[in-house]
mmCIF file of the N, C-alpha and C atoms, coordinates in Angstrom:
data_MODEL
# 
_entry.id   MODEL 
# 
loop_
_atom_site.group_PDB 
_atom_site.id 
_atom_site.type_symbol 
_atom_site.label_atom_id 
_atom_site.label_alt_id 
_atom_site.label_comp_id 
_atom_site.label_asym_id 
_atom_site.label_entity_id 
_atom_site.label_seq_id 
_atom_site.pdbx_PDB_ins_code 
_atom_site.Cartn_x 
_atom_site.Cartn_y 
_atom_site.Cartn_z 
_atom_site.occupancy 
_atom_site.B_iso_or_equiv 
_atom_site.pdbx_formal_charge 
_atom_site.auth_seq_id 
_atom_site.auth_comp_id 
_atom_site.auth_asym_id 
_atom_site.auth_atom_id 
_atom_site.pdbx_PDB_model_num 
ATOM 1   N N  . PRO A 1 1  ? 23.730 -12.829 -122.470 1.00 0.00 ? 1  PRO A N  1 
ATOM 2   C CA . PRO A 1 1  ? 22.673 -11.833 -122.236 1.00 0.00 ? 1  PRO A CA 1 
ATOM 3   C C  . PRO A 1 1  ? 22.282 -11.131 -123.523 1.00 0.00 ? 1  PRO A C  1 
ATOM 4   N N  . ARG A 1 2  ? 21.076 -10.599 -123.520 1.00 0.00 ? 2  ARG A N  1 
ATOM 5   C CA . ARG A 1 2  ? 20.584 -9.782  -124.630 1.00 0.00 ? 2  ARG A CA 1 
ATOM 6   C C  . ARG A 1 2  ? 20.262 -8.393  -124.080 1.00 0.00 ? 2  ARG A C  1 
ATOM 7   N N  . TYR A 1 3  ? 20.655 -7.383  -124.824 1.00 0.00 ? 3  TYR A N  1 
ATOM 8   C CA . TYR A 1 3  ? 20.424 -6.004  -124.414 1.00 0.00 ? 3  TYR A CA 1 
ATOM 9   C C  . TYR A 1 3  ? 19.099 -5.492  -124.953 1.00 0.00 ? 3  TYR A C  1 
ATOM 10  N N  . SER A 1 4  ? 18.440 -4.659  -124.157 1.00 0.00 ? 4  SER A N  1 
ATOM 11  C CA . SER A 1 4  ? 17.207 -4.020  -124.614 1.00 0.00 ? 4  SER A CA 1 
ATOM 12  C C  . SER A 1 4  ? 17.564 -3.009  -125.700 1.00 0.00 ? 4  SER A C  1 
ATOM 13  N N  . PRO A 1 5  ? 16.603 -2.658  -126.544 1.00 0.00 ? 5  PRO A N  1 
ATOM 14  C CA . PRO A 1 5  ? 16.871 -1.703  -127.625 1.00 0.00 ? 5  PRO A CA 1 
ATOM 15  C C  . PRO A 1 5  ? 17.430 -0.360  -127.142 1.00 0.00 ? 5  PRO A C  1 
ATOM 16  N N  . ASP A 1 6  ? 17.023 0.076   -125.947 1.00 0.00 ? 6  ASP A N  1 
ATOM 17  C CA . ASP A 1 6  ? 17.538 1.350   -125.432 1.00 0.00 ? 6  ASP A CA 1 
ATOM 18  C C  . ASP A 1 6  ? 18.863 1.190   -124.677 1.00 0.00 ? 6  ASP A C  1 
ATOM 19  N N  . GLY A 1 7  ? 19.317 -0.059  -124.507 1.00 0.00 ? 7  GLY A N  1 
ATOM 20  C CA . GLY A 1 7  ? 20.595 -0.310  -123.843 1.00 0.00 ? 7  GLY A CA 1 
ATOM 21  C C  . GLY A 1 7  ? 20.564 -0.225  -122.328 1.00 0.00 ? 7  GLY A C  1 
ATOM 22  N N  . GLY A 1 8  ? 19.395 -0.097  -121.742 1.00 0.00 ? 8  GLY A N  1 
ATOM 23  C CA . GLY A 1 8  ? 19.294 0.073   -120.294 1.00 0.00 ? 8  GLY A CA 1 
ATOM 24  C C  . GLY A 1 8  ? 19.110 -1.216  -119.503 1.00 0.00 ? 8  GLY A C  1 
ATOM 25  N N  . LYS A 1 9  ? 18.647 -2.276  -120.150 1.00 0.00 ? 9  LYS A N  1 
ATOM 26  C CA . LYS A 1 9  ? 18.364 -3.540  -119.460 1.00 0.00 ? 9  LYS A CA 1 
ATOM 27  C C  . LYS A 1 9  ? 19.024 -4.707  -120.198 1.00 0.00 ? 9  LYS A C  1 
ATOM 28  N N  . ILE A 1 10 ? 19.205 -5.790  -119.480 1.00 0.00 ? 10 ILE A N  1 
ATOM 29  C CA . ILE A 1 10 ? 19.616 -7.043  -120.089 1.00 0.00 ? 10 ILE A CA 1 
ATOM 30  C C  . ILE A 1 10 ? 18.679 -8.144  -119.626 1.00 0.00 ? 10 ILE A C  1 
ATOM 31  N N  . VAL A 1 11 ? 18.464 -9.109  -120.481 1.00 0.00 ? 11 VAL A N  1 
ATOM 32  C CA . VAL A 1 11 ? 17.722 -10.304 -120.125 1.00 0.00 ? 11 VAL A CA 1 
ATOM 33  C C  . VAL A 1 11 ? 18.718 -11.460 -120.256 1.00 0.00 ? 11 VAL A C  1 
ATOM 34  N N  . PHE A 1 12 ? 18.705 -12.349 -119.276 1.00 0.00 ? 12 PHE A N  1 
ATOM 35  C CA . PHE A 1 12 ? 19.645 -13.467 -119.310 1.00 0.00 ? 12 PHE A CA 1 
ATOM 36  C C  . PHE A 1 12 ? 19.020 -14.708 -118.694 1.00 0.00 ? 12 PHE A C  1 
ATOM 37  N N  . ILE A 1 13 ? 19.630 -15.841 -118.977 1.00 0.00 ? 13 ILE A N  1 
ATOM 38  C CA . ILE A 1 13 ? 19.144 -17.134 -118.485 1.00 0.00 ? 13 ILE A CA 1 
ATOM 39  C C  . ILE A 1 13 ? 20.090 -17.605 -117.393 1.00 0.00 ? 13 ILE A C  1 
ATOM 40  N N  . ALA A 1 14 ? 19.529 -17.905 -116.242 1.00 0.00 ? 14 ALA A N  1 
ATOM 41  C CA . ALA A 1 14 ? 20.313 -18.409 -115.117 1.00 0.00 ? 14 ALA A CA 1 
ATOM 42  C C  . ALA A 1 14 ? 19.947 -19.865 -114.872 1.00 0.00 ? 14 ALA A C  1 
ATOM 43  N N  . ASN A 1 15 ? 20.930 -20.691 -114.580 1.00 0.00 ? 15 ASN A N  1 
ATOM 44  C CA . ASN A 1 15 ? 20.668 -22.093 -114.251 1.00 0.00 ? 15 ASN A CA 1 
ATOM 45  C C  . ASN A 1 15 ? 20.114 -22.191 -112.846 1.00 0.00 ? 15 ASN A C  1 
ATOM 46  N N  . SER A 1 16 ? 19.160 -23.082 -112.651 1.00 0.00 ? 16 SER A N  1 
ATOM 47  C CA . SER A 1 16 ? 18.630 -23.307 -111.309 1.00 0.00 ? 16 SER A CA 1 
ATOM 48  C C  . SER A 1 16 ? 19.537 -24.286 -110.567 1.00 0.00 ? 16 SER A C  1 
ATOM 49  N N  . LYS A 1 17 ? 19.280 -24.460 -109.312 1.00 0.00 ? 17 LYS A N  1 
ATOM 50  C CA . LYS A 1 17 ? 20.125 -25.307 -108.475 1.00 0.00 ? 17 LYS A CA 1 
ATOM 51  C C  . LYS A 1 17 ? 20.112 -26.769 -108.886 1.00 0.00 ? 17 LYS A C  1 
ATOM 52  N N  . ASP A 1 18 ? 19.038 -27.231 -109.561 1.00 0.00 ? 18 ASP A N  1 
ATOM 53  C CA . ASP A 1 18 ? 18.981 -28.636 -109.964 1.00 0.00 ? 18 ASP A CA 1 
ATOM 54  C C  . ASP A 1 18 ? 19.867 -28.936 -111.171 1.00 0.00 ? 18 ASP A C  1 
ATOM 55  N N  . GLY A 1 19 ? 20.402 -27.909 -111.829 1.00 0.00 ? 19 GLY A N  1 
ATOM 56  C CA . GLY A 1 19 ? 21.321 -28.099 -112.937 1.00 0.00 ? 19 GLY A CA 1 
ATOM 57  C C  . GLY A 1 19 ? 20.677 -28.402 -114.273 1.00 0.00 ? 19 GLY A C  1 
ATOM 58  N N  . VAL A 1 20 ? 19.363 -28.587 -114.322 1.00 0.00 ? 20 VAL A N  1 
ATOM 59  C CA . VAL A 1 20 ? 18.676 -28.874 -115.574 1.00 0.00 ? 20 VAL A CA 1 
ATOM 60  C C  . VAL A 1 20 ? 17.790 -27.700 -115.971 1.00 0.00 ? 20 VAL A C  1 
ATOM 61  N N  . ASN A 1 21 ? 16.942 -27.284 -115.080 1.00 0.00 ? 21 ASN A N  1 
ATOM 62  C CA . ASN A 1 21 ? 16.011 -26.197 -115.363 1.00 0.00 ? 21 ASN A CA 1 
ATOM 63  C C  . ASN A 1 21 ? 16.720 -24.847 -115.328 1.00 0.00 ? 21 ASN A C  1 
ATOM 64  N N  . SER A 1 22 ? 16.030 -23.817 -115.797 1.00 0.00 ? 22 SER A N  1 
ATOM 65  C CA . SER A 1 22 ? 16.619 -22.489 -115.827 1.00 0.00 ? 22 SER A CA 1 
ATOM 66  C C  . SER A 1 22 ? 15.571 -21.431 -115.509 1.00 0.00 ? 22 SER A C  1 
ATOM 67  N N  . ILE A 1 23 ? 16.063 -20.221 -115.267 1.00 0.00 ? 23 ILE A N  1 
ATOM 68  C CA . ILE A 1 23 ? 15.215 -19.105 -114.871 1.00 0.00 ? 23 ILE A CA 1 
ATOM 69  C C  . ILE A 1 23 ? 15.542 -17.926 -115.779 1.00 0.00 ? 23 ILE A C  1 
ATOM 70  N N  . LEU A 1 24 ? 14.541 -17.220 -116.247 1.00 0.00 ? 24 LEU A N  1 
ATOM 71  C CA . LEU A 1 24 ? 14.738 -16.025 -117.054 1.00 0.00 ? 24 LEU A CA 1 
ATOM 72  C C  . LEU A 1 24 ? 14.803 -14.824 -116.121 1.00 0.00 ? 24 LEU A C  1 
ATOM 73  N N  . CYS A 1 25 ? 15.842 -14.009 -116.266 1.00 0.00 ? 25 CYS A N  1 
ATOM 74  C CA . CYS A 1 25 ? 16.043 -12.862 -115.378 1.00 0.00 ? 25 CYS A CA 1 
ATOM 75  C C  . CYS A 1 25 ? 16.197 -11.572 -116.174 1.00 0.00 ? 25 CYS A C  1 
ATOM 76  N N  . LEU A 1 26 ? 15.819 -10.477 -115.549 1.00 0.00 ? 26 LEU A N  1 
ATOM 77  C CA . LEU A 1 26 ? 15.942 -9.145  -116.116 1.00 0.00 ? 26 LEU A CA 1 
ATOM 78  C C  . LEU A 1 26 ? 16.731 -8.296  -115.132 1.00 0.00 ? 26 LEU A C  1 
ATOM 79  N N  . ALA A 1 27 ? 17.668 -7.489  -115.646 1.00 0.00 ? 27 ALA A N  1 
ATOM 80  C CA . ALA A 1 27 ? 18.490 -6.646  -114.772 1.00 0.00 ? 27 ALA A CA 1 
ATOM 81  C C  . ALA A 1 27 ? 18.883 -5.373  -115.499 1.00 0.00 ? 27 ALA A C  1 
ATOM 82  N N  . ASN A 1 28 ? 19.339 -4.400  -114.734 1.00 0.00 ? 28 ASN A N  1 
ATOM 83  C CA . ASN A 1 28 ? 19.953 -3.222  -115.327 1.00 0.00 ? 28 ASN A CA 1 
ATOM 84  C C  . ASN A 1 28 ? 21.287 -3.651  -115.929 1.00 0.00 ? 28 ASN A C  1 
ATOM 85  N N  . VAL A 1 29 ? 21.816 -2.894  -116.860 1.00 0.00 ? 29 VAL A N  1 
ATOM 86  C CA . VAL A 1 29 ? 23.059 -3.293  -117.524 1.00 0.00 ? 29 VAL A CA 1 
ATOM 87  C C  . VAL A 1 29 ? 24.247 -3.346  -116.569 1.00 0.00 ? 29 VAL A C  1 
ATOM 88  N N  . ASP A 1 30 ? 24.168 -2.654  -115.451 1.00 0.00 ? 30 ASP A N  1 
ATOM 89  C CA . ASP A 1 30 ? 25.264 -2.705  -114.477 1.00 0.00 ? 30 ASP A CA 1 
ATOM 90  C C  . ASP A 1 30 ? 25.119 -3.870  -113.493 1.00 0.00 ? 30 ASP A C  1 
ATOM 91  N N  . GLY A 1 31 ? 24.089 -4.719  -113.701 1.00 0.00 ? 31 GLY A N  1 
ATOM 92  C CA . GLY A 1 31 ? 23.901 -5.898  -112.861 1.00 0.00 ? 31 GLY A CA 1 
ATOM 93  C C  . GLY A 1 31 ? 23.049 -5.678  -111.624 1.00 0.00 ? 31 GLY A C  1 
ATOM 94  N N  . THR A 1 32 ? 22.518 -4.497  -111.455 1.00 0.00 ? 32 THR A N  1 
ATOM 95  C CA . THR A 1 32 ? 21.673 -4.223  -110.295 1.00 0.00 ? 32 THR A CA 1 
ATOM 96  C C  . THR A 1 32 ? 20.219 -4.528  -110.625 1.00 0.00 ? 32 THR A C  1 
ATOM 97  N N  . GLU A 1 33 ? 19.416 -4.617  -109.590 1.00 0.00 ? 33 GLU A N  1 
ATOM 98  C CA . GLU A 1 33 ? 17.970 -4.854  -109.699 1.00 0.00 ? 33 GLU A CA 1 
ATOM 99  C C  . GLU A 1 33 ? 17.643 -6.089  -110.542 1.00 0.00 ? 33 GLU A C  1 
ATOM 100 N N  . ILE A 1 34 ? 18.200 -7.223  -110.164 1.00 0.00 ? 34 ILE A N  1 
ATOM 101 C CA . ILE A 1 34 ? 17.926 -8.482  -110.865 1.00 0.00 ? 34 ILE A CA 1 
ATOM 102 C C  . ILE A 1 34 ? 16.562 -9.002  -110.439 1.00 0.00 ? 34 ILE A C  1 
ATOM 103 N N  . ASP A 1 35 ? 15.699 -9.257  -111.413 1.00 0.00 ? 35 ASP A N  1 
ATOM 104 C CA . ASP A 1 35 ? 14.363 -9.795  -111.160 1.00 0.00 ? 35 ASP A CA 1 
ATOM 105 C C  . ASP A 1 35 ? 14.199 -11.104 -111.920 1.00 0.00 ? 35 ASP A C  1 
ATOM 106 N N  . ALA A 1 36 ? 13.723 -12.137 -111.233 1.00 0.00 ? 36 ALA A N  1 
ATOM 107 C CA . ALA A 1 36 ? 13.392 -13.399 -111.891 1.00 0.00 ? 36 ALA A CA 1 
ATOM 108 C C  . ALA A 1 36 ? 12.033 -13.243 -112.559 1.00 0.00 ? 36 ALA A C  1 
ATOM 109 N N  . LEU A 1 37 ? 11.963 -13.520 -113.857 1.00 0.00 ? 37 LEU A N  1 
ATOM 110 C CA . LEU A 1 37 ? 10.712 -13.380 -114.602 1.00 0.00 ? 37 LEU A CA 1 
ATOM 111 C C  . LEU A 1 37 ? 9.939  -14.688 -114.685 1.00 0.00 ? 37 LEU A C  1 
ATOM 112 N N  . THR A 1 38 ? 10.628 -15.819 -114.501 1.00 0.00 ? 38 THR A N  1 
ATOM 113 C CA . THR A 1 38 ? 9.982  -17.129 -114.550 1.00 0.00 ? 38 THR A CA 1 
ATOM 114 C C  . THR A 1 38 ? 10.408 -17.937 -113.337 1.00 0.00 ? 38 THR A C  1 
ATOM 115 N N  . ASP A 1 39 ? 9.706  -19.044 -113.115 1.00 0.00 ? 39 ASP A N  1 
ATOM 116 C CA . ASP A 1 39 ? 10.153 -19.970 -112.086 1.00 0.00 ? 39 ASP A CA 1 
ATOM 117 C C  . ASP A 1 39 ? 11.094 -20.983 -112.749 1.00 0.00 ? 39 ASP A C  1 
ATOM 118 N N  . ASN A 1 40 ? 11.540 -21.957 -111.993 1.00 0.00 ? 40 ASN A N  1 
ATOM 119 C CA . ASN A 1 40 ? 12.491 -22.931 -112.537 1.00 0.00 ? 40 ASN A CA 1 
ATOM 120 C C  . ASN A 1 40 ? 11.806 -24.228 -112.953 1.00 0.00 ? 40 ASN A C  1 
ATOM 121 N N  . SER A 1 41 ? 10.659 -24.111 -113.611 1.00 0.00 ? 41 SER A N  1 
ATOM 122 C CA . SER A 1 41 ? 9.892  -25.303 -113.976 1.00 0.00 ? 41 SER A CA 1 
ATOM 123 C C  . SER A 1 41 ? 10.132 -25.758 -115.407 1.00 0.00 ? 41 SER A C  1 
ATOM 124 N N  . GLY A 1 42 ? 11.170 -25.285 -116.042 1.00 0.00 ? 42 GLY A N  1 
ATOM 125 C CA . GLY A 1 42 ? 11.446 -25.702 -117.410 1.00 0.00 ? 42 GLY A CA 1 
ATOM 126 C C  . GLY A 1 42 ? 12.840 -25.302 -117.843 1.00 0.00 ? 42 GLY A C  1 
ATOM 127 N N  . ILE A 1 43 ? 13.148 -25.590 -119.102 1.00 0.00 ? 43 ILE A N  1 
ATOM 128 C CA . ILE A 1 43 ? 14.460 -25.305 -119.658 1.00 0.00 ? 43 ILE A CA 1 
ATOM 129 C C  . ILE A 1 43 ? 14.307 -24.171 -120.668 1.00 0.00 ? 43 ILE A C  1 
ATOM 130 N N  . ILE A 1 44 ? 14.861 -23.017 -120.360 1.00 0.00 ? 44 ILE A N  1 
ATOM 131 C CA . ILE A 1 44 ? 14.798 -21.867 -121.257 1.00 0.00 ? 44 ILE A CA 1 
ATOM 132 C C  . ILE A 1 44 ? 16.077 -21.862 -122.084 1.00 0.00 ? 44 ILE A C  1 
ATOM 133 N N  . THR A 1 45 ? 15.911 -21.796 -123.404 1.00 0.00 ? 45 THR A N  1 
ATOM 134 C CA . THR A 1 45 ? 17.076 -21.899 -124.278 1.00 0.00 ? 45 THR A CA 1 
ATOM 135 C C  . THR A 1 45 ? 17.453 -20.587 -124.947 1.00 0.00 ? 45 THR A C  1 
ATOM 136 N N  . GLU A 1 46 ? 16.512 -19.702 -125.146 1.00 0.00 ? 46 GLU A N  1 
ATOM 137 C CA . GLU A 1 46 ? 16.745 -18.432 -125.829 1.00 0.00 ? 46 GLU A CA 1 
ATOM 138 C C  . GLU A 1 46 ? 15.838 -17.363 -125.249 1.00 0.00 ? 46 GLU A C  1 
ATOM 139 N N  . ALA A 1 47 ? 16.298 -16.118 -125.301 1.00 0.00 ? 47 ALA A N  1 
ATOM 140 C CA . ALA A 1 47 ? 15.463 -14.986 -124.881 1.00 0.00 ? 47 ALA A CA 1 
ATOM 141 C C  . ALA A 1 47 ? 15.932 -13.736 -125.603 1.00 0.00 ? 47 ALA A C  1 
ATOM 142 N N  . THR A 1 48 ? 14.991 -12.883 -125.964 1.00 0.00 ? 48 THR A N  1 
ATOM 143 C CA . THR A 1 48 ? 15.328 -11.619 -126.622 1.00 0.00 ? 48 THR A CA 1 
ATOM 144 C C  . THR A 1 48 ? 14.207 -10.606 -126.399 1.00 0.00 ? 48 THR A C  1 
ATOM 145 N N  . PHE A 1 49 ? 14.540 -9.349  -126.555 1.00 0.00 ? 49 PHE A N  1 
ATOM 146 C CA . PHE A 1 49 ? 13.566 -8.274  -126.432 1.00 0.00 ? 49 PHE A CA 1 
ATOM 147 C C  . PHE A 1 49 ? 12.832 -8.068  -127.755 1.00 0.00 ? 49 PHE A C  1 
ATOM 148 N N  . SER A 1 50 ? 11.615 -7.560  -127.669 1.00 0.00 ? 50 SER A N  1 
ATOM 149 C CA . SER A 1 50 ? 10.920 -7.122  -128.877 1.00 0.00 ? 50 SER A CA 1 
ATOM 150 C C  . SER A 1 50 ? 11.606 -5.848  -129.372 1.00 0.00 ? 50 SER A C  1 
ATOM 151 N N  . LEU A 1 51 ? 11.317 -5.451  -130.585 1.00 0.00 ? 51 LEU A N  1 
ATOM 152 C CA . LEU A 1 51 ? 11.971 -4.276  -131.165 1.00 0.00 ? 51 LEU A CA 1 
ATOM 153 C C  . LEU A 1 51 ? 11.697 -2.992  -130.388 1.00 0.00 ? 51 LEU A C  1 
ATOM 154 N N  . ASP A 1 52 ? 10.513 -2.896  -129.774 1.00 0.00 ? 52 ASP A N  1 
ATOM 155 C CA . ASP A 1 52 ? 10.203 -1.699  -128.992 1.00 0.00 ? 52 ASP A CA 1 
ATOM 156 C C  . ASP A 1 52 ? 10.648 -1.821  -127.528 1.00 0.00 ? 52 ASP A C  1 
ATOM 157 N N  . GLY A 1 53 ? 11.147 -2.999  -127.138 1.00 0.00 ? 53 GLY A N  1 
ATOM 158 C CA . GLY A 1 53 ? 11.654 -3.200  -125.780 1.00 0.00 ? 53 GLY A CA 1 
ATOM 159 C C  . GLY A 1 53 ? 10.594 -3.426  -124.731 1.00 0.00 ? 53 GLY A C  1 
ATOM 160 N N  . LYS A 1 54 ? 9.335  -3.528  -125.129 1.00 0.00 ? 54 LYS A N  1 
ATOM 161 C CA . LYS A 1 54 ? 8.248  -3.696  -124.161 1.00 0.00 ? 54 LYS A CA 1 
ATOM 162 C C  . LYS A 1 54 ? 7.967  -5.155  -123.821 1.00 0.00 ? 54 LYS A C  1 
ATOM 163 N N  . LEU A 1 55 ? 8.389  -6.074  -124.681 1.00 0.00 ? 55 LEU A N  1 
ATOM 164 C CA . LEU A 1 55 ? 8.137  -7.498  -124.471 1.00 0.00 ? 55 LEU A CA 1 
ATOM 165 C C  . LEU A 1 55 ? 9.445  -8.280  -124.502 1.00 0.00 ? 55 LEU A C  1 
ATOM 166 N N  . ILE A 1 56 ? 9.420  -9.443  -123.875 1.00 0.00 ? 56 ILE A N  1 
ATOM 167 C CA . ILE A 1 56 ? 10.546 -10.372 -123.944 1.00 0.00 ? 56 ILE A CA 1 
ATOM 168 C C  . ILE A 1 56 ? 9.999  -11.689 -124.474 1.00 0.00 ? 56 ILE A C  1 
ATOM 169 N N  . TYR A 1 57 ? 10.616 -12.172 -125.521 1.00 0.00 ? 57 TYR A N  1 
ATOM 170 C CA . TYR A 1 57 ? 10.241 -13.463 -126.104 1.00 0.00 ? 57 TYR A CA 1 
ATOM 171 C C  . TYR A 1 57 ? 11.266 -14.495 -125.675 1.00 0.00 ? 57 TYR A C  1 
ATOM 172 N N  . PHE A 1 58 ? 10.780 -15.709 -125.344 1.00 0.00 ? 58 PHE A N  1 
ATOM 173 C CA . PHE A 1 58 ? 11.719 -16.756 -124.975 1.00 0.00 ? 58 PHE A CA 1 
ATOM 174 C C  . PHE A 1 58 ? 11.192 -18.123 -125.372 1.00 0.00 ? 58 PHE A C  1 
ATOM 175 N N  . CYS A 1 59 ? 12.114 -19.064 -125.527 1.00 0.00 ? 59 CYS A N  1 
ATOM 176 C CA . CYS A 1 59 ? 11.787 -20.460 -125.843 1.00 0.00 ? 59 CYS A CA 1 
ATOM 177 C C  . CYS A 1 59 ? 11.979 -21.288 -124.588 1.00 0.00 ? 59 CYS A C  1 
ATOM 178 N N  . LYS A 1 60 ? 10.997 -22.139 -124.298 1.00 0.00 ? 60 LYS A N  1 
ATOM 179 C CA . LYS A 1 60 ? 11.047 -22.941 -123.075 1.00 0.00 ? 60 LYS A CA 1 
ATOM 180 C C  . LYS A 1 60 ? 10.548 -24.345 -123.351 1.00 0.00 ? 60 LYS A C  1 
ATOM 181 N N  . ALA A 1 61 ? 11.287 -25.328 -122.872 1.00 0.00 ? 61 ALA A N  1 
ATOM 182 C CA . ALA A 1 61 ? 10.860 -26.726 -122.919 1.00 0.00 ? 61 ALA A CA 1 
ATOM 183 C C  . ALA A 1 61 ? 10.435 -27.131 -121.522 1.00 0.00 ? 61 ALA A C  1 
ATOM 184 N N  . ASN A 1 62 ? 9.346  -27.866 -121.431 1.00 0.00 ? 62 ASN A N  1 
ATOM 185 C CA . ASN A 1 62 ? 8.859  -28.293 -120.118 1.00 0.00 ? 62 ASN A CA 1 
ATOM 186 C C  . ASN A 1 62 ? 9.416  -29.637 -119.673 1.00 0.00 ? 62 ASN A C  1 
ATOM 187 N N  . THR A 1 63 ? 9.966  -30.391 -120.602 1.00 0.00 ? 63 THR A N  1 
ATOM 188 C CA . THR A 1 63 ? 10.549 -31.681 -120.244 1.00 0.00 ? 63 THR A CA 1 
ATOM 189 C C  . THR A 1 63 ? 11.921 -31.830 -120.874 1.00 0.00 ? 63 THR A C  1 
ATOM 190 N N  . TYR A 1 64 ? 12.714 -32.663 -120.261 1.00 0.00 ? 64 TYR A N  1 
ATOM 191 C CA . TYR A 1 64 ? 14.053 -32.981 -120.757 1.00 0.00 ? 64 TYR A CA 1 
ATOM 192 C C  . TYR A 1 64 ? 14.131 -34.491 -120.835 1.00 0.00 ? 64 TYR A C  1 
ATOM 193 N N  . ASP A 1 65 ? 14.180 -35.013 -122.049 1.00 0.00 ? 65 ASP A N  1 
ATOM 194 C CA . ASP A 1 65 ? 14.153 -36.463 -122.224 1.00 0.00 ? 65 ASP A CA 1 
ATOM 195 C C  . ASP A 1 65 ? 14.749 -36.823 -123.559 1.00 0.00 ? 65 ASP A C  1 
ATOM 196 N N  . LYS A 1 66 ? 14.926 -38.109 -123.795 1.00 0.00 ? 66 LYS A N  1 
ATOM 197 C CA . LYS A 1 66 ? 15.420 -38.594 -125.063 1.00 0.00 ? 66 LYS A CA 1 
ATOM 198 C C  . LYS A 1 66 ? 14.245 -38.980 -125.929 1.00 0.00 ? 66 LYS A C  1 
ATOM 199 N N  . TYR A 1 67 ? 14.150 -38.397 -127.119 1.00 0.00 ? 67 TYR A N  1 
ATOM 200 C CA . TYR A 1 67 ? 13.042 -38.679 -128.002 1.00 0.00 ? 67 TYR A CA 1 
ATOM 201 C C  . TYR A 1 67 ? 13.454 -39.259 -129.334 1.00 0.00 ? 67 TYR A C  1 
ATOM 202 N N  . SER A 1 68 ? 14.720 -39.319 -129.614 1.00 0.00 ? 68 SER A N  1 
ATOM 203 C CA . SER A 1 68 ? 15.168 -39.814 -130.904 1.00 0.00 ? 68 SER A CA 1 
ATOM 204 C C  . SER A 1 68 ? 14.946 -41.313 -131.010 1.00 0.00 ? 68 SER A C  1 
ATOM 205 N N  . THR A 1 69 ? 14.378 -41.750 -132.140 1.00 0.00 ? 69 THR A N  1 
ATOM 206 C CA . THR A 1 69 ? 14.157 -43.181 -132.355 1.00 0.00 ? 69 THR A CA 1 
ATOM 207 C C  . THR A 1 69 ? 15.452 -43.894 -132.700 1.00 0.00 ? 69 THR A C  1 
ATOM 208 N N  . ILE A 1 70 ? 16.480 -43.171 -133.108 1.00 0.00 ? 70 ILE A N  1 
ATOM 209 C CA . ILE A 1 70 ? 17.746 -43.813 -133.428 1.00 0.00 ? 70 ILE A CA 1 
ATOM 210 C C  . ILE A 1 70 ? 18.773 -43.672 -132.306 1.00 0.00 ? 70 ILE A C  1 
ATOM 211 N N  . GLY A 1 71 ? 18.413 -42.963 -131.240 1.00 0.00 ? 71 GLY A N  1 
ATOM 212 C CA . GLY A 1 71 ? 19.323 -42.763 -130.117 1.00 0.00 ? 71 GLY A CA 1 
ATOM 213 C C  . GLY A 1 71 ? 19.410 -43.982 -129.219 1.00 0.00 ? 71 GLY A C  1 
ATOM 214 N N  . ARG A 1 72 ? 20.467 -44.068 -128.448 1.00 0.00 ? 72 ARG A N  1 
ATOM 215 C CA . ARG A 1 72 ? 20.650 -45.161 -127.500 1.00 0.00 ? 72 ARG A CA 1 
ATOM 216 C C  . ARG A 1 72 ? 19.727 -44.998 -126.306 1.00 0.00 ? 72 ARG A C  1 
ATOM 217 N N  . LYS A 1 73 ? 19.288 -46.102 -125.756 1.00 0.00 ? 73 LYS A N  1 
ATOM 218 C CA . LYS A 1 73 ? 18.441 -46.051 -124.566 1.00 0.00 ? 73 LYS A CA 1 
ATOM 219 C C  . LYS A 1 73 ? 19.282 -45.873 -123.326 1.00 0.00 ? 73 LYS A C  1 
# 
């Protein structure tokens, strides 16, 4: 989890039931009032608050596949 600048909220990544995709969630630091901010249509790898705590930035991939030309098929 990542803490908001004021220490009142956390943002965290939860795995979806399919085991591949993930969901971005926001909650109070005590674990109450959990809100899903995204659906489970992609793979979220990182999330953090902006310096003022008003925005959340995250990285998301929409597909999961092998793309390396030197990797095994």
